[in-house]
N, C-alpha and C positions, 0 to 999 in steps of 0.2 A: 120637207127639205131634201133637196137632192145634193149629192156630193159631186156634182158635175162642175167641172171648171169651165170657165169661159175661155174660148180660144184667145190666144195672145193677140194683142193688137199690134199695129205697125209700130206704135210708140214703144210698146214693151220689147219688141224685137230690136228696135234701134238701140234701146237702152242696154239690152243684153250684148249686142254687138260692140257697143262702146265700152262696156265693162270688160269684155273679152279682149278687146284691142288694148285697153289700158293695162290689163293683166299681162298680155304678151309684151308690151313695152317695158313693164316693170321687170318681167323675167329676163328680157334681153339686157336691161340695165344691170340687173344683179349678176348675170352671167359675165358681163364685161368687167364688173368689179371683181368677181372671183378670178377671172383670168389675170387682171392687173395685180391682184394680191398674190397669186401664184408666181407671177414673174418677179415681183418684189422679193418674195420668199426665196426663190431660186437664186437671185442676185445676192441676197444676204447670206445664203448657205455657201455660195461660191466665195464670197469675201471671207467668211469664217474659215473655210477650208484653206484658202490661200494664206490667211493670217497664221493659221496653225502650222502650215508648212514653213512659212518664213520664220516662225518662232523656233521650230525644230532645227532648221538650218542654222539659225543664230546660235542655238545651244551647242550644236556640233562644232561650229566655227570657233566659239569661245573656248570649248574644251580643247580643241586642237591647238589654239594659241596658248592656252595655259600649259599644255604639255610641252610645247616648244620653249616657253619661258622657263619651266622647271628644268628642262633638259640642258639649257645653256646658262642657268643661273650661276653656276660655279665658274664660268668662263673668266671673269675678272680676277677671281682669287687664284685660279690655276695659272693665269698669265703672270701674276706677281710671283708665284712660286717657281716658275720654270728657270729663272736665272740661278736660284739656289740649287735646283736639281743639276743644272749644267756645272756649277762650281763644285758640287759634291762629286760628280762623275769625273771631272778633270782632276780633282785631288786624288781620287782612287786610282786613276790611270797613271798618275805620276808618283805613286808610292815607291819608296826605295825597297829593293828586293829583301833587304835584311829585316824589315819590319812587316812585310806583306803577310807573313805566316802567323803573326801575333793574334791572339784570340780577340783582342779589342778591335783590331782591324776587321776581323771576320764579323764581329758584332756590328760594326758600322756598315759593312757591306750588306748584312742581313737587314738592317734598318732601311738602307737605301732601297733594297729589293722590295721590302714590305710597303714602303711609301709608294713606289712605282706601281705596285699591284693595287693599292688602295685608289690611287688616282686613275688607274686603268679601269677599275670597277665603276668609276664615275663617268667613264666614256673618253678619257684622255688616251691618246695613242700616238706614239712616235712613228713617223713614217720613214720608210727607206728612201734614200736619195742617191746614194753612191751608185754610179753606173747608169742612172736613169736619165731619160731625156729631160732637158731643162723645161720646166713648166712655170710660167710667170706666177700662177696662183699658189704654187707650192715651194718655189725657190727664189731666193734673193741672191742674185749673182754678184759677188763682191769683187772677184778677180776672174780674169780669163788667162788661160795658159795652154801649155801643151796638152794634147789629147784630142779625142774625137769631137768634132764640132757639135755644139749643142748638147753635150753630155756632161753630167756632173762628175768631176774628177776628184774633188776633195770636199769634205764637209767641215765647216768651221763651227757651226752650231746646228744641232738637230732641229728639225721641224716637227710640229705637233698638230694633231687635229682632235677636235672634240665632237664626238658623234658624227664623224665624217666631214665636219666643217674645219677647214684649215684656220687655226687660231694663231699660229706663228709659223711663217715660212722658214725653211731651212736656209741658213747662210752658207753659200757654197762657192766653189771655184769651178768654172766650166771650161771645157776644152774649146780651143779656138780653131782647131782643124790642123794644127801642126804637131808632128810627133817628135 
């Protein structure tokens, strides 16, 4: 017996070529599928990255809004207390001289100053108006009279701001341009 192989026939060669062609077609098909899968994976990764960025932006925005809410949460209470502050300050300004030196008056003044410090620590600040140009956002002009035009010449009620936001405009008299 000899170990010699018979030479391939044309049919054998055709079968091998068909097999190779089928393998090439399958390889091309698999390469196409891999490319499509890679594209889908890249799209999914992009969507995930965008979603993560949107989530982070939403967290930042919500934190900023919460800070603003906390910052101005006391606004309503402070607005209700301002008339009491005004009345206390008017009362202290009109004290008769004979009782101004009494210790209980000094105690009331100390309480008023402490109260103003406490609300100041909360962000409330009285703003200066006398001699300033009239600003519609900061001043409510009740009267017009002698004085430089467009300038606050008298204050009837102080204006206040909370963290830089005007919460009560000052009630003022403005100059009308005549001296």
